[in-house]
C-alpha positions in Angstrom: 29.0 -18.4 20.1 32.1 -18.2 17.6 31.8 -19.0 14.0 34.1 -18.7 11.2 33.6 -19.0 7.6 35.7 -18.2 4.5 34.8 -16.4 1.3 32.5 -13.0 1.0 28.7 -13.1 1.0 27.6 -11.7 -2.1 25.0 -9.4 -2.9 23.6 -11.0 -5.9 20.7 -9.6 -8.9 19.5 -12.3 -10.2 19.5 -12.3 -14.1 16.5 -12.9 -16.1 13.1 -15.1 -15.5 11.0 -14.7 -12.2 14.9 -14.2 -10.2 14.9 -10.3 -12.6 15.6 -7.9 -10.1 15.4 -10.1 -6.9 17.8 -9.0 -3.7 18.9 -11.7 -2.0 22.3 -12.7 0.0 24.1 -16.0 -1.1 25.8 -18.0 1.1 28.8 -19.9 -0.6 29.9 -23.2 0.6 28.9 -23.0 4.3 25.6 -23.2 5.3 26.1 -22.4 9.0 26.7 -18.5 8.1 22.8 -17.7 8.2 23.3 -18.0 11.8 25.6 -14.6 11.6 23.1 -12.1 9.7 24.0 -9.2 12.0 27.3 -8.8 10.6 26.6 -9.3 6.4 26.6 -5.6 6.0 30.2 -6.2 6.3 30.5 -8.8 3.9 28.6 -6.7 1.0 31.4 -4.3 1.8 33.9 -6.7 0.1 35.1 -8.9 3.0 36.8 -12.0 1.7 37.5 -13.6 5.1 36.0 -13.1 8.5 35.4 -13.8 11.9 32.0 -13.7 13.1 31.3 -13.3 17.0 28.2 -13.5 18.3 27.9 -13.0 22.5 25.4 -15.1 23.9 24.1 -11.9 25.4 22.9 -11.1 22.0 19.6 -10.8 19.9 17.2 -13.3 21.9 15.3 -13.8 19.0 17.4 -15.1 17.0 18.2 -18.1 18.9 14.1 -18.8 18.6 13.8 -18.3 15.1 11.2 -21.1 13.3 12.7 -19.8 10.1 15.9 -17.6 9.8 15.6 -17.8 5.5 12.6 -16.1 4.3 11.3 -14.7 0.9 9.1 -11.3 1.0 7.2 -9.8 -2.0 6.7 -6.4 -3.6 5.6 -4.0 -5.7 7.7 -1.7 -7.3 5.8 1.4 -6.0 6.9 4.0 -3.3 5.4 2.7 -0.7 7.3 -0.8 -0.4 9.5 1.7 1.0 9.9 0.1 4.3 11.0 -3.4 3.1 13.9 -1.8 0.9 15.0 0.1 4.1 14.4 -2.6 7.0 16.7 -4.8 4.3 19.5 -1.7 3.7 19.9 -0.6 7.0 20.3 -4.3 8.5 17.0 -4.0 10.9 16.5 -7.4 9.0 19.8 -9.0 10.0 19.0 -7.4 13.7 16.3 -9.6 14.2 19.0 -12.4 12.9 17.0 -13.0 9.6 18.3 -13.5 6.2 15.6 -11.8 3.4 15.0 -12.0 -0.1 13.4 -9.2 -1.5 11.7 -10.3 -4.5 9.5 -8.4 -7.3 6.2 -9.3 -8.3 4.7 -8.6 -11.7 1.0 -7.8 -10.1 -1.0 -7.7 -7.2 -2.7 -11.5 -8.2 0.7 -12.8 -8.3 1.5 -11.2 -4.9 -1.6 -12.7 -3.2 -1.4 -16.7 -5.1 2.9 -16.7 -3.9 1.8 -16.1 -0.4 -1.3 -18.7 0.2 0.5 -21.3 -2.0 4.1 -20.5 0.1 6.0 -19.5 -2.5 6.6 -16.0 -0.7 6.9 -15.8 3.0 5.0 -12.3 3.3 4.3 -9.3 0.9 3.7 -5.8 0.5 0.0 -6.3 0.1 -2.8 -3.9 -0.7 -4.6 -3.2 2.4 -8.1 -4.9 0.8 -6.1 -8.1 0.0 -6.2 -9.6 3.4 -9.6 -8.7 3.6 -11.0 -9.9 0.5 -9.2 -13.1 0.5 -10.7 -14.1 4.3 -14.4 -12.8 2.9 -13.7 -15.2 -0.2 -13.7 -12.2 -2.6 -11.6 -13.8 -5.5 -9.6 -16.4 -3.7 -10.1 -17.2 -1.0 -7.6 -17.9 1.8 -7.1 -16.8 5.7 -4.9 -14.0 5.2 -3.2 -11.9 8.1 -1.6 -8.6 8.7 -0.2 -7.3 11.7 1.2 -3.9 10.4 0.3 -1.5 8.4 2.9 0.0 5.8 2.1 3.7 5.1 -0.5 6.1 5.2 -1.8 8.2 1.5 0.6 8.1 -1.3 -1.5 7.5 -4.2 -3.3 10.3 -6.4 -5.6 10.3 -9.5 -4.1 11.4 -12.7 -5.8 12.3 -16.2 -5.1 12.8 -19.7 -4.1 16.2 -21.0 -6.9 16.2 -23.1 -8.9 15.6 -20.5 -7.2 18.3 -17.8 -7.4 21.1 -20.2 -11.7 20.7 -20.6 -11.4 20.4 -16.7 -9.4 23.0 -16.2 -11.4 25.2 -18.1 -14.0 25.2 -15.5 -12.2 25.3 -12.3 -11.5 28.3 -10.0 -8.4 29.7 -10.1 -6.6 31.0 -6.9 -4.7 34.4 -6.8 -1.6 33.1 -8.7 -3.6 31.6 -11.8 -3.1 28.1 -10.8 -6.1 26.0 -10.0 -7.7 25.8 -6.8 -7.5 22.4 -4.2 -8.2 20.0 -3.6 -10.3 19.1 -7.2 -14.0 17.7 -7.2 -15.5 14.8 -10.1 -17.7 17.6 -10.1 -15.4 19.0 -12.7 -15.0 15.8 -14.4 -18.2 15.2 -14.7 -18.8 17.2 -17.8 -16.6 15.4 -19.2 -17.8 12.5 -18.8 -21.4 13.3 -20.4 -19.8 14.8 -23.6 -18.2 11.6 -24.6 -21.0 9.7 -23.4 -22.9 12.0 -26.4 -20.5 11.1 -28.6 -21.4 7.9 -28.2 -17.7 7.1 -26.6 -17.1 5.5 -23.0 -15.1 7.0 -20.6 -12.4 4.5 -19.0 -10.2 4.7 -16.0 -8.0 2.4 -14.8 -7.0 1.2 -11.2 -4.7 -1.6 -9.8 -7.3 -4.2 -8.0 -10.4 -4.8 -7.7 -9.9 -5.0 -3.6 -6.8 -2.1 -3.9 -7.3 1.4 -1.8 -7.2 3.0 -5.2 -10.3 1.5 -6.6 -12.0 2.8 -3.4 -10.5 5.3 -3.5 -11.4 6.3 -6.9 -15.0 5.3 -6.6 -15.5 7.4 -3.5 -14.2 10.4 -5.5 -16.3 9.8 -8.5 -19.1 9.1 -6.2 -18.7 12.2 -4.3 -19.2 13.8 -7.4 -22.3 12.9 -9.1 -20.4 9.9 -10.9 -21.9 6.5 -10.5 -18.2 4.1 -10.7 -20.7 1.1 -11.1 -21.2 -2.1 -8.9 -20.5 -5.7 -8.9 -22.8 -8.4 -8.6 -22.0 -12.5 -7.9 -22.9 -13.0 -11.9 -21.1 -9.7 -12.9 -17.4 -9.0 -10.9 -16.6 -6.7 -14.0 -17.6 -3.4 -11.6 -19.3 -1.9 -14.2 -22.3 -2.3 -13.8 -24.6 1.0 -14.0 -21.6 2.8 -14.6 -21.0 6.1 -15.5 -17.3 5.7 -15.7 -15.7 2.4 -16.6 -12.9 1.2 -14.1 -10.7 -1.5 -14.9 -7.3 -2.8 -13.8 -3.7 -1.9 -15.6 -0.7 -3.1 -13.7 0.6 0.1 -12.1 3.9 0.3 -14.1 1.7 0.5 -17.1 -0.6 2.9 -16.4 1.5 6.0 -17.9 2.4 4.0 -21.2 -1.6 3.1 -21.3 -3.0 6.5 -20.8 -0.5 7.8 -23.4 -1.6 5.5 -25.8 -5.7 7.0 -25.2 -6.8 3.3 -24.1 -7.6 4.9 -21.1 -8.4 8.7 -20.0 -7.3 8.3 -16.0 -5.7 6.5 -13.4 -5.5 5.9 -9.7 -2.2 4.7 -8.6 0.6 4.7 -5.7 4.1 6.8 -6.6 5.8 7.3 -8.6 3.4 6.6 -11.8 1.6 9.6 -11.1 4.7 11.9 -11.2 5.8 9.9 -13.9 3.1 11.3 -15.9 4.0 14.7 -15.4 8.0 13.8 -16.7 6.7 12.2 -19.6 4.3 14.3 -20.2 1.0 12.8 -21.0 -1.3 13.5 -18.2 -1.5 15.2 -15.2 -2.1 14.6 -11.4 -5.7 16.2 -10.1 -6.3 14.9 -6.4 -3.9 13.1 -4.1 -5.4 10.4 -1.9 -4.7 13.0 1.4 -7.7 15.3 -0.3 -9.6 12.2 -0.3 -9.5 11.0 2.9 -7.1 12.6 5.1 -4.3 10.0 6.4 -5.6 6.5 4.5 -4.2 3.6 5.5 -3.2 2.0 2.4 -0.5 -1.1 1.9 0.2 -3.7 4.6 2.4 -6.4 5.2 0.4 -9.6 4.8 1.3 -13.6 6.1 -1.2 -16.8 5.5 -2.5 -17.2 9.2 -1.0 -21.1 8.9 2.0 -19.2 8.3 1.9 -17.0 11.3 0.9 -19.5 13.5 4.0 -22.0 12.0 6.5 -19.2 12.7 5.4 -17.1 15.1 8.9 -15.6 16.6 9.8 -14.8 12.9 6.9 -12.9 11.8 7.2 -11.5 15.3 11.0 -10.2 14.1 9.6 -9.4 10.5 7.5 -7.0 12.3 9.9 -5.1 14.3 12.4 -4.6 11.6 9.3 -3.2 9.5 8.4 -1.0 12.4 12.2 0.5 12.7 11.6 1.2 8.8 8.9 3.1 9.5 10.6 5.1 11.9 13.5 5.2 9.7 11.6 6.9 7.1 10.1 9.3 9.1 12.8 10.1 11.9 14.1 13.9 12.2 11.1 15.7 10.2 11.6 13.2 7.1 16.0 14.3 6.9 16.6 10.3 5.6 13.8 11.1 3.0 16.5 12.0 0.3 18.4 9.0 1.1 15.5 6.7 0.7 14.7 8.0 -2.2 18.3 7.1 -3.8 17.8 3.9 -2.4 14.1 3.1 -3.8 15.4 4.8 -7.3 17.3 1.6 -7.6 16.4 -1.0 -10.6 16.2 -4.0 -7.5 13.6 -1.6 -6.2 11.5 0.7 -7.4 13.7 1.6 -10.3 12.1 5.0 -11.5 13.8 8.6 -12.0 15.8 9.9 -8.7 13.7 12.9 -9.1 10.8 11.4 -9.5 10.4 9.4 -6.5 12.2 12.4 -4.7 9.2 14.3 -5.9 6.6 12.6 -3.3 9.0 11.2 -0.4 10.2 15.1 -0.1 6.5 16.3 0.4 6.6 18.2 -2.3 3.6 16.7 -5.1 3.8 18.3 -9.3 0.5 18.7 -10.5 0.7 20.0 -14.1 4.5 20.6 -15.4 6.0 23.3 -12.9 2.8 23.4 -10.7 4.8 22.0 -7.0 3.1 22.0 -4.3 3.8 21.4 -0.9 2.0 18.2 0.4 3.8 17.5 3.8 1.8 13.7 4.5 1.6 12.6 1.1 3.6 10.0 2.1 3.7 9.0 5.9 5.4 5.8 7.2 5.1 6.3 11.2 3.6 9.8 12.0 0.0 9.4 13.5 0.8 5.8 14.4 0.6 4.8 10.8 2.1 1.6 11.0 -0.7 0.2 13.5 -3.1 -2.1 12.4 -6.5 -0.5 13.3 -10.0 -2.6 13.2 -11.7 0.3 11.7 -9.0 0.4 9.0 -10.1 -3.0 7.7 -14.0 -2.0 8.9 -13.6 0.9 5.9 -12.6 -1.8 3.3 -15.3 -3.8 4.4 -18.1 -0.7 3.7 -16.9 0.0 0.3 -16.8 -3.8 -0.6 -20.5 -3.8 0.9 -21.1 -0.1 -1.2 -20.2 -1.1 -4.3 -21.4 -5.0 -4.5 -18.4 -7.1 -3.9 -20.1 -8.1 -0.3 -23.7 -8.9 -2.0 -25.6 -9.0 0.9 -26.3 -6.8 3.8 -24.4 -7.8 6.9 -24.9 -6.5 10.9 -22.8 -4.2 12.4 -21.4 -7.5 14.7 -19.9 -8.9 11.3 -17.8 -6.2 10.3 -15.9 -5.4 13.7 -15.8 -9.8 13.9 -14.0 -10.1 10.4 -11.7 -7.0 11.0 -10.2 -8.7 14.0 -9.7 -12.2 11.7 -7.5 -10.2 9.4 -6.3 -7.2 11.5 -4.0 -8.3 14.1 -2.9 -5.5 16.6 -1.7 -7.6 19.7 1.4 -9.0 17.4 2.2 -5.6 16.7 2.0 -4.6 20.4 4.5 -7.4 21.3 6.7 -6.0 18.5 6.6 -2.3 20.2 6.8 -3.9 23.6 10.3 -5.3 22.7 11.7 -2.4 21.1 10.7 -0.6 23.8 12.6 -3.2 26.0 15.6 -2.9 23.5 15.8 1.0 23.8 14.9 1.1 19.9 12.1 3.1 20.5 9.8 4.8 23.0 6.7 4.4 24.8 5.1 7.3 23.4 5.6 6.0 19.7 3.0 3.9 19.4 -1.2 3.9 20.4 -2.1 4.2 24.5 -4.7 1.8 25.4 -7.1 1.5 22.4 -9.8 -0.6 21.3 -8.8 -1.4 17.8 -11.0 1.8 16.5 -9.8 5.0 15.5 -12.0 8.0 16.2 -15.2 9.2 14.3 -13.7 11.5 11.4 -15.4 13.0 8.6 -11.7 14.6 6.4 -13.2 12.9 3.6 -13.9 14.8 0.3 -17.2 15.3 1.0 -17.3 15.7 5.1 -19.4 12.7 5.5 -18.2 11.3 8.8 -17.0 7.4 9.3 -17.2 6.0 12.4 -16.0 2.3 12.5 -18.2 0.9 14.8 -21.3 1.8 13.3 -20.6 0.7 9.3 -24.5 0.1 8.5 -25.3 3.5 9.2 -22.2 4.9 7.4 -23.6 3.2 4.2 -27.0 4.9 4.5 -25.2 8.6 4.2 -24.4 7.9 0.3 -27.2 8.8 -2.2 -24.7 6.4 -5.3 -24.0 2.6 -3.8 -25.2 -0.4 -1.8 -26.8 0.1 1.7 -29.2 -2.0 3.8 -30.9 -4.9 1.6 -30.0 -3.4 -1.5 -28.7 -5.6 -4.7 -26.6 -4.6 -7.6 -29.1 -6.3 -10.0 -32.0 -4.4 -8.1 -30.6 -1.3 -8.0 -28.3 -1.0 -11.4 -27.2 2.6 -13.0 -30.9 4.1 -11.0 -28.6 4.1 -7.5 
């Protein structure tokens, strides 16, 4: 197959409106050029006329794509990296895809625009496809076949709160506070403010976000009630010792500096940004709350996946390769990844700030830099595999805090996880990459029922077994379990 086109492919940034910061390929004049995406990177480097040749023995997926031109959304966070790398390294192009990457204002916009079809898919909170499927908030059938990363979040508090906490913390031989820091050290500060008639306010990014559940988990493990949801009160503040509300990630450092909140849980670079700006101190990473916890996913609607199975498979293949690149050779590619992500069309934060977390060096208070080599994991530990047990954990937290108002049997958790998480699509993508020589069989899990082994690597040591969600919930002193309801339990729980 041979085609000729004249004029460059322009790599452009939209200006203004919803197109601001959009990362896309423009195709002047001849629409047929979309057949030759594998050569777009050369065109970006300034070609004004070129001959494109695609051999019949080339990428077979490109010939069967239902949709070659797609728009994918993301939030300006470090963990959108697989999308940026799949674009910049030509992995999307290798699959015959023309991709526009478009930053979104917030997580609600991401979900809404995927549901309406304005976006073909998106970087999502792991809880979003699950929450949509069970009808917490917007009801829609959203699925995922790709987990984007492990870990990557932290909890940050204001300088004033940190000063009061630090005075109560044991120090190591170097005089620095011992980590991990538990919420036990925050409890006296919260009680002091409450005695003065002031509520303790913390922020997270969305009601079904990992950040919400991690923050609640950490607080409850330290004896602080983070509040409950109910069908009639969706604030999540019923009986709360600490009031938790939503703030968009990029606004968190400024909101903390203004004194509107006393702390927050968010992904990078917004914890390190607080240190850089001198407005707050990260005190615990989610790696310490739950070692190697699942974080973001790539989400699409079920209808879109059924209509575009080959396109969906191609996207997953490209994202797997991006994850592999990000974790290759002991992180050798991370400096380049940080430079890419620091650009305004992606995360748009200082390279040094993004590099901290990506390089495995995390800065707590100013100058207190510590090694956290697994702060961001994009492929190791089978990070990209969509395990049912990950989905079940999110469902247990939704039940624990009242977003699921009624008791459900263990079988329901399993059935719901299997509606949302689609490992069979992932396995097909992995098999194709192995056949193409782009991945090795040992890069992926062996035969699995979709559940990770039981683990107690949480900050409170409580064991989680995804096969037994209801038994898991009974192990917590704070939170709903059994037939309990938020209205009946309230602050007494």
